[in-house]
C-alpha positions as CSV (number, residue, x, y, z in Angstrom):
1,M,-51.4,-9.2,-2.2
2,T,-55.1,-9.4,-3.6
3,G,-57.7,-8.5,-1.8
4,N,-59.0,-12.1,-2.7
5,E,-55.8,-12.9,-0.3
6,M,-56.3,-10.8,2.0
7,K,-59.7,-12.4,2.7
8,S,-58.7,-15.8,2.7
9,T,-56.0,-15.1,5.6
10,G,-58.8,-16.2,8.7
11,Y,-61.5,-14.5,10.5
12,F,-60.0,-11.3,10.3
13,S,-57.9,-10.3,6.9
14,F,-54.6,-8.8,7.2
15,R,-55.8,-5.4,7.0
16,E,-58.4,-5.9,9.9
17,L,-55.7,-7.0,12.1
18,G,-53.6,-4.4,11.8
19,L,-56.6,-1.7,12.6
20,I,-57.4,-4.1,15.8
21,A,-53.5,-3.9,16.4
22,L,-53.5,0.1,15.9
23,L,-56.6,1.0,17.5
24,S,-55.8,-1.2,21.1
25,I,-52.1,0.7,20.9
26,L,-53.7,4.7,21.1
27,A,-56.1,2.6,23.8
28,V,-53.4,2.5,25.7
29,F,-51.1,5.7,25.2
30,S,-54.5,7.9,25.3
31,G,-55.1,6.9,28.6
32,T,-52.1,7.2,29.7
33,Y,-50.7,10.0,28.0
34,A,-54.0,12.2,26.7
35,P,-55.5,12.8,30.7
36,V,-52.0,14.5,31.5
37,Y,-51.4,17.0,28.7
38,L,-55.6,17.7,27.4
39,L,-57.3,17.2,31.6
40,P,-57.1,20.7,33.4
41,G,-55.9,19.8,36.0
42,G,-53.1,17.6,34.8
43,S,-54.3,14.4,35.9
44,I,-57.5,12.3,36.1
45,S,-57.7,13.1,39.7
46,G,-57.3,16.6,39.3
47,F,-60.1,17.3,36.4
48,V,-63.0,15.2,38.0
49,H,-61.9,16.4,42.0
50,Q,-60.9,19.8,41.0
51,F,-62.9,21.0,38.0
52,L,-65.7,19.2,37.9
53,I,-65.9,19.3,41.6
54,L,-66.9,15.8,41.2
55,P,-67.1,13.2,44.6
56,G,-65.7,10.1,45.0
57,P,-64.3,7.5,44.5
58,G,-64.3,6.7,40.8
59,A,-64.9,9.3,38.6
60,G,-61.9,9.1,37.0
61,V,-63.9,6.4,35.0
62,F,-65.4,9.5,33.0
63,V,-62.1,9.4,32.0
64,F,-60.1,6.2,31.6
65,G,-63.3,4.4,31.5
66,S,-64.7,6.4,28.8
67,I,-61.5,6.4,26.9
68,L,-61.6,2.4,27.0
69,C,-65.0,2.5,25.7
70,F,-64.7,4.7,22.7
71,W,-61.7,2.9,21.6
72,L,-64.3,-0.5,21.6
73,V,-67.0,1.0,20.2
74,L,-64.8,2.3,17.6
75,G,-62.9,-1.1,17.0
76,L,-66.6,-3.0,16.4
77,L,-67.5,0.2,13.7
78,L,-65.0,0.3,11.5
79,V,-64.4,-3.6,11.8
80,R,-68.0,-5.1,12.0
81,K,-67.1,-8.0,13.5
82,P,-68.2,-9.9,16.4
83,G,-65.2,-10.5,18.6
84,T,-63.4,-7.5,17.9
85,A,-63.9,-5.4,21.4
86,V,-62.0,-9.1,22.9
87,V,-59.5,-9.2,20.7
88,M,-58.8,-5.3,20.8
89,S,-58.8,-5.8,25.0
90,L,-57.2,-8.9,25.3
91,L,-54.2,-6.5,23.0
92,I,-54.3,-4.0,25.6
93,V,-54.3,-5.8,28.1
94,A,-51.1,-7.6,26.8
95,I,-49.5,-4.1,26.3
96,D,-50.2,-2.7,29.5
97,L,-48.4,-5.3,31.2
98,L,-45.9,-4.9,28.4
99,I,-44.8,-1.1,29.4
100,G,-46.5,-0.9,32.8
101,T,-48.9,1.0,32.7
102,Q,-52.3,0.7,33.9
103,A,-51.9,-3.0,34.3
104,I,-51.4,-2.9,38.4
105,S,-53.2,-5.9,39.4
106,I,-55.6,-8.5,38.2
107,H,-59.1,-6.5,38.7
108,A,-57.5,-3.6,36.7
109,I,-56.4,-6.8,33.6
110,D,-59.9,-8.4,33.8
111,V,-61.7,-5.3,33.7
112,I,-61.0,-4.2,30.4
113,V,-61.9,-7.6,29.1
114,L,-65.2,-8.0,31.4
115,V,-66.2,-4.0,30.0
116,A,-65.2,-5.6,26.2
117,V,-67.5,-8.8,26.7
118,I,-70.3,-6.6,28.3
119,I,-70.1,-4.4,25.2
120,E,-70.1,-7.3,22.6
121,V,-72.9,-9.0,24.1
122,L,-75.1,-6.1,24.7
123,I,-75.2,-4.7,21.2
124,R,-76.3,-8.3,19.9
125,L,-78.9,-7.5,21.6
126,P,-82.8,-7.0,20.3
127,L,-82.9,-3.6,21.3
128,K,-85.8,-1.5,19.0
129,D,-89.7,-2.8,19.4
130,T,-88.6,-4.1,23.2
131,P,-88.5,-3.0,26.0
132,L,-84.8,-3.8,26.4
133,K,-85.2,-0.1,24.3
134,Y,-86.4,1.8,27.5
135,V,-83.5,0.4,30.6
136,T,-80.8,2.9,28.8
137,P,-83.2,6.1,28.6
138,A,-84.9,5.8,32.4
139,L,-81.3,4.5,33.2
140,L,-79.8,8.0,32.3
141,A,-83.2,10.4,33.1
142,V,-82.9,9.0,36.8
143,F,-79.4,9.5,37.5
144,G,-79.5,12.8,35.5
145,A,-82.5,13.6,37.0
146,T,-81.1,12.7,40.9
147,T,-77.9,14.6,40.0
148,L,-79.8,17.8,39.6
149,L,-81.8,17.3,42.2
150,L,-79.2,17.0,44.5
151,F,-77.4,20.1,43.3
152,L,-80.3,22.2,43.8
153,A,-80.5,21.0,47.2
154,G,-77.6,21.9,47.7
155,Q,-75.8,18.5,48.5
156,A,-72.9,18.4,46.7
157,K,-70.4,16.4,46.9
158,M,-66.7,16.7,45.8
159,G,-63.7,14.4,46.5
160,E,-62.3,11.4,47.1
161,N,-63.9,11.7,50.5
162,G,-67.0,12.5,49.1
163,A,-67.2,15.8,51.2
164,P,-69.6,19.0,51.1
165,A,-68.9,21.5,47.5
166,T,-66.7,24.2,48.7
167,S,-66.7,25.8,45.3
168,F,-69.3,25.6,42.3
169,P,-70.1,21.7,41.3
170,L,-69.6,22.4,37.6
171,G,-69.6,18.2,37.1
172,Y,-73.8,18.8,38.5
173,V,-75.0,20.6,36.3
174,V,-72.8,20.0,33.1
175,I,-72.9,16.0,33.3
176,S,-76.5,16.3,34.9
177,L,-78.3,17.8,31.8
178,I,-75.9,15.8,28.9
179,A,-77.7,13.0,30.9
180,L,-80.9,14.0,30.6
181,C,-80.3,15.4,26.7
182,Y,-79.0,11.6,25.6
183,A,-82.6,9.8,27.9
184,V,-84.6,11.9,24.8
185,I,-82.1,11.2,22.3
186,C,-82.2,7.3,23.6
187,Y,-85.6,7.6,24.0
188,R,-86.3,8.6,20.4
189,H,-84.0,6.9,18.4
190,P,-82.4,3.9,19.8
191,A,-78.3,3.1,19.4
192,K,-77.3,-0.5,20.3
193,Y,-74.0,1.0,21.3
194,L,-74.3,4.6,22.8
195,A,-76.7,1.5,25.2
196,A,-73.6,-0.8,25.6
197,S,-71.2,2.3,25.8
198,A,-73.1,3.3,29.1
199,I,-73.6,0.4,30.4
200,A,-70.0,-1.5,30.0
201,N,-69.0,2.1,31.9
202,M,-71.2,2.0,34.6
203,Y,-69.6,-1.6,35.2
204,Y,-66.2,-0.4,35.0
205,L,-67.6,1.6,37.7
206,L,-68.7,-0.9,40.0
207,H,-66.1,-3.4,38.9
208,F,-63.6,-0.3,40.6
209,W,-65.5,0.2,43.8
210,L,-65.6,-3.5,44.9
211,F,-62.1,-5.3,43.8
212,W,-59.9,-2.4,43.2
213,G,-59.9,-1.5,47.4
214,S,-58.2,-3.6,50.5
215,S,-60.6,-5.8,50.8
216,F,-64.2,-6.7,49.2
217,A,-66.2,-3.2,47.8
218,G,-63.6,-1.0,49.8
219,R,-64.5,1.7,47.5
220,F,-67.9,1.9,48.0
221,P,-68.6,5.9,48.6
222,V,-69.2,6.8,51.7
223,T,-72.9,8.1,50.9
224,L,-75.6,6.5,49.6
225,D,-76.4,9.9,47.8
226,I,-73.0,10.0,45.9
227,V,-73.8,6.6,44.2
228,P,-76.2,7.7,41.6
229,V,-74.4,11.1,40.3
230,L,-70.9,8.7,39.9
231,F,-73.6,6.2,38.3
232,C,-74.8,9.3,36.3
233,V,-70.8,10.2,35.2
234,A,-70.3,6.6,34.2
235,A,-73.5,6.6,31.7
236,V,-72.6,10.0,31.2
237,G,-69.0,9.1,30.3
238,G,-70.5,6.3,28.4
239,V,-72.6,7.9,25.8
240,L,-70.5,10.0,24.9
241,S,-67.3,8.4,23.9
242,A,-69.5,5.8,21.9
243,S,-71.1,9.4,19.6
244,G,-67.3,10.4,19.6
245,A,-66.8,6.7,17.7
246,Y,-70.2,7.1,15.6
247,A,-68.4,10.4,14.1
248,I,-65.1,9.1,13.2
249,D,-66.9,6.0,12.0
250,L,-69.0,8.4,9.9
251,L,-66.2,10.2,8.4
252,V,-64.2,7.9,7.6
253,K,-67.3,6.0,5.3
254,V,-67.9,10.1,4.3
255,Y,-63.9,10.2,3.2
256,S,-64.1,6.6,1.3
257,K,-67.6,7.3,-0.5
258,T,-64.9,10.7,-2.0
259,E,-62.6,8.2,-2.3
260,D,-64.4,5.7,-4.9
261,S,-66.5,8.6,-6.2
262,P,-63.9,9.2,-9.6
263,V,-63.4,5.7,-9.6
264,H,-67.3,5.4,-10.5
265,G,-67.4,8.2,-12.8
266,Q,-64.7,7.1,-15.1
């Protein structure tokens, strides 16, 4: 098949559709198996509550929400066409339903698509030279500072029920410092994918609180001081996942230039 034929098959070329399908499959299987084999604690719950000593409910969005954002952002960076993330989200839902992993209820399904839509919309908004560029660094600064102050005041919580932390709250310290660092980075160098991923992951957390319980807002934290901590967790997960996607996209570009250079030199 020639390059022209590849480009004339519709909005997405066959190559782009293949890439979208591959990334969607990787998103599902990494979200299912990576936490079990790669994370300390052997599970998402063990990692966020026993290793990081974070409160809940919803701290797990640092893992499963961030994994989703990573693949969606990577798809957008590699394919570079509007709608890529939404198509990927629909494929992820379809694969989830087929193999029976994450999509166990309507609210576990719709949040995947909603996160994709949020990312798609936010990366189209003007960021530089507008007040919007201050939103993400402000959120990261406020949530990061609040989380760090709660740690310093001895008010760290742990577990799904938000009990007082009985061991050093590693997550409070590490995540708050990362949030403050990214607040500076996003302020000095506004990056739309970082902003979109952070806000989308925060929405994932909010969606979890409101709709994943036995009643509306049934999973909302038992005390209000947990709310900024978990928003900080979600935002940091979002910016880290987007940073990872940026890094892979950069490696792909460098590799592509390396592959092309001998050809141009002949």
